[in-house]
TIKE-537029 format. One record per residue (C-alpha): x, y, z. Coordinates in steps of 0.1 Angstrom, whole numbers, padded with zeros to 4 digits, always signed. Layout:
XYZ...
//
This chain:
+1247-1600-0684+1215-1600-0663+1197-1632-0659+1160-1635-0651+1128-1656-0653+1096-1650-0672+1059-1660-0670+1027-1658-0690+1007-1674-0662+0998-1706-0681+0969-1725-0666+0968-1763-0666+0931-1766-0671+0915-1791-0648+0878-1796-0657+0870-1806-0621+0883-1773-0607+0869-1738-0612+0889-1716-0636+0890-1687-0611+0905-1710-0585+0931-1722-0609+0940-1686-0620+0943-1675-0584+0968-1703-0577+0989-1695-0607+0992-1658-0597+1000-1667-0561+1027-1691-0573+1043-1665-0595+1046-1642-0566+1060-1669-0543+1085-1680-0570+1096-1644-0576+1104-1642-0539+1127-1672-0543+1143-1658-0575+1150-1625-0556+1166-1645-0527+1187-1665-0551+1201-1633-0567+1183-1634-0601+1181-1600-0617+1147-1598-0634+1112-1613-0633+1093-1606-0665+1055-1611-0669+1034-1610-0700+0998-1598-0709+0971-1621-0724+0933-1621-0725+0926-1658-0729+0913-1685-0706+0946-1705-0707+0965-1676-0692+0960-1661-0657+0977-1627-0662+0958-1600-0681+0975-1570-0663+1012-1577-0657+1018-1544-0639+0993-1555-0612+1012-1587-0606+1045-1568-0607+1032-1544-0581+1024-1573-0558+1059-1587-0563+1073-1553-0555+1060-1555-0520+1076-1588-0511+1110-1585-0529+1141-1563-0524+1163-1563-0555+1149-1581-0585+1138-1559-0614+1101-1560-0624+1096-1561-0661+1065-1566-0683+1071-1590-0712+1051-1575-0726+1024-1549-0722+1005-1550-0755+1010-1513-0762+0987-1512-0792+0956-1519-0771+0968-1501-0739+0962-1465-0727+0997-1450-0725+0987-1425-0698+0973-1453-0676+1003-1474-0683+1027-1447-0674+1008-1439-0642+1007-1476-0632+1045-1479-0636+1051-1446-0618+1034-1462-0588+1054-1494-0592+1085-1473-0591+1074-1457-0558+1066-1491-0543+1098-1508-0555+1125-1482-0553+1126-1478-0591+1128-1515-0601+1100-1514-0626+1105-1516-0664+1081-1515-0693+1086-1542-0719+1063-1531-0747+1053-1548-0780+1027-1550-0807+1016-1583-0794+1015-1616-0813+0982-1624-0796+0953-1602-0808+0927-1610-0782+0932-1576-0764+0919-1557-0794+0883-1566-0792+0885-1566-0754+0894-1529-0754+0874-1519-0785+0902-1515-0810+0901-1524-0847+0928-1548-0860+0930-1528-0892+0947-1500-0871+0973-1525-0858+1003-1506-0871+0992-1470-0865+0980-1477-0830+1014-1490-0820+1033-1462-0836+1012-1435-0820+1012-1451-0786+1050-1458-0788+1056-1421-0794+1031-1409-0767+1045-1432-0740+1080-1419-0745+1067-1383-0744+1049-1391-0711+1080-1405-0695+1101-1375-0704+1077-1346-0697+1054-1337-0668+1030-1318-0690+1021-1332-0724+1004-1318-0755+0996-1346-0779+0974-1352-0809+0972-1384-0829+0949-1400-0854+0938-1429-0831+0950-1415-0797+0930-1391-0775+0942-1355-0776+0961-1340-0747+0964-1303-0743+0991-1293-0718+0979-1320-0694+1000-1328-0663+1004-1366-0659+1009-1377-0623+1025-1391-0602+1060-1385-0615+1090-1407-0611+1124-1397-0597+1141-1415-0626+1128-1422-0661+1110-1455-0664+1132-1479-0684+1116-1491-0717+1124-1523-0736+1110-1530-0771+1101-1566-0775+1101-1581-0810+1096-1615-0826+1118-1609-0856+1103-1580-0876+1132-1558-0890+1110-1527-0889+1105-1532-0851+1142-1537-0846+1149-1505-0866+1124-1486-0844+1142-1496-0812+1176-1488-0826+1166-1454-0840+1154-1443-0806+1181-1460-0786+1157-1483-0768+1169-1516-0754+1158-1546-0776+1146-1580-0764+1139-1607-0789+1116-1636-0783+1133-1667-0796+1108-1696-0795+1112-1715-0827+1137-1723-0854+1175-1721-0850+1192-1697-0827+1218-1687-0852+1192-1675-0876+1185-1645-0853+1220-1632-0855+1213-1608-0884+1186-1591-0864+1210-1584-0836+1237-1572-0860+1211-1549-0877+1201-1535-0843+1237-1528-0833+1245-1512-0867+1215-1489-0866+1219-1481-0830+1254-1468-0836+1244-1451-0869+1218-1431-0850+1243-1417-0826+1236-1437-0795+1265-1446-0771+1276-1482-0775+1283-1485-0738+1246-1479-0731+1234-1506-0756+1212-1533-0740+1200-1564-0758+1183-1594-0746+1165-1627-0754+1134-1643-0740+1133-1680-0745+1113-1710-0736+1133-1726-0708+1128-1755-0684+1150-1779-0664+1143-1815-0676+1165-1840-0658+1159-1871-0679+1140-1885-0708+1110-1894-0686+1106-1857-0676+1111-1847-0713+1083-1869-0725+1060-1859-0696+1065-1822-0702+1062-1826-0740+1026-1835-0736+1019-1802-0718+1040-1781-0741+1025-1796-0773+0990-1791-0759+0996-1754-0753+1013-1750-0788+0982-1767-0803+0958-1745-0784+0976-1714-0798+0980-1730-0832+0943-1735-0837+0938-1698-0845+0970-1696-0866+0967-1726-0888+0997-1743-0873+1001-1780-0878+1000-1802-0847+1031-1799-0826+1053-1831-0829+1078-1848-0807+1104-1844-0835+1100-1806-0833+1104-1807-0796+1137-1827-0799+1149-1804-0827+1143-1774-0804+1164-1790-0777+1194-1795-0801+1224-1773-0796+1212-1746-0821+1175-1752-0814+1153-1725-0798+1142-1745-0767+1165-1739-0737+1154-1772-0721+1172-1802-0707+1197-1807-0680+1213-1778-0662+1245-1783-0682+1226-1783-0715+1208-1750-0706+1241-1735-0694+1258-1743-0727+1230-1726-0746+1230-1695-0724+1268-1692-0729+1263-1697-0767+1237-1669-0770+1256-1646-0747+1287-1648-0770+1268-1650-0803+1246-1619-0797+1266-1600-0771+1237-1602-0747+1232-1580-0717+1200-1598-0705+1187-1634-0707+1151-1642-0697+1142-1678-0691+1105-1681-0699+1095-1711-0678+1058-1718-0676+1047-1727-0711+1019-1753-0708+1019-1751-0670+1047-1776-0662+1039-1776-0624+1053-1760-0593+1081-1785-0587+1095-1781-0622+1093-1743-0620+1111-1742-0586+1138-1766-0598+1143-1744-0629+1147-1713-0608+1174-1729-0588+1191-1741-0620+1189-1707-0636+1204-1691-0605+1233-1717-0606+1239-1709-0642+1240-1672-0635+1265-1677-0608+1288-1697-0631+1284-1674-0662+1282-1639-0648+1313-1627-0631
//
């Protein structure tokens, strides 16, 4: 099982400090922390795309390219690029360059996106949400496999035997990220694409049917089981004691409430936070031992090949993030033989 860390680039808004200055610091810290993760032997750094003032990263491939220049082994994954509002040609070309810079360490994690801010930013209509993803999913796979592409879609610009450059020596790995939608799981299984599931709420065990469904359909569609890859992406943070738990809860709840304003969520409560930290809860937070026990649990329950610890929800602070990276590296060394 590969073990890695993940970021959205959360900003801890300080009214006394310019937003640009705060964003710059967040991105620089992600790069520095990725260097540490690489040195400690972690396998993956995964970075997501958002277009809101509370997140610093709008173009994960740019940050990953920066990380590529200062690391040696760690894989560079987007988690995710919002494919529905992206240009697949530009996305392919960006990752082809990342492959050249990094020695083929780049990976595209693609998803429909649970955040919709990118649609108006890039001039897309939300009513086309489904068809945009389906067309761009098919086109991106075509671009990866073929140097010259002929393509026509309803919402996608036509290509007539167009060469797309630069090319890569190896195919760019794709992961399909889902939040729990069975149709998305089926899409990944049908095409033999690795699946990564965001587990951020509820009970861990409730997600097992999704993984079982993926495995069944993956085999049903004739893909070799030895090449199957499945992962989870979870909110994770080392919290050494109750004082740290209560301090971080304020930041975590504030971020959940900011997101929840646009989704009619009720205010996030301490009881939810505690339930999430229970043995079957979705939050991989607590002491190193508590996190390790959960990682072992999901590894066995789902048959994972990849675990991503998403650490920066609510901007916990540099010290907590560094401590968590060390803890995740320790856990990897104990679990992965």
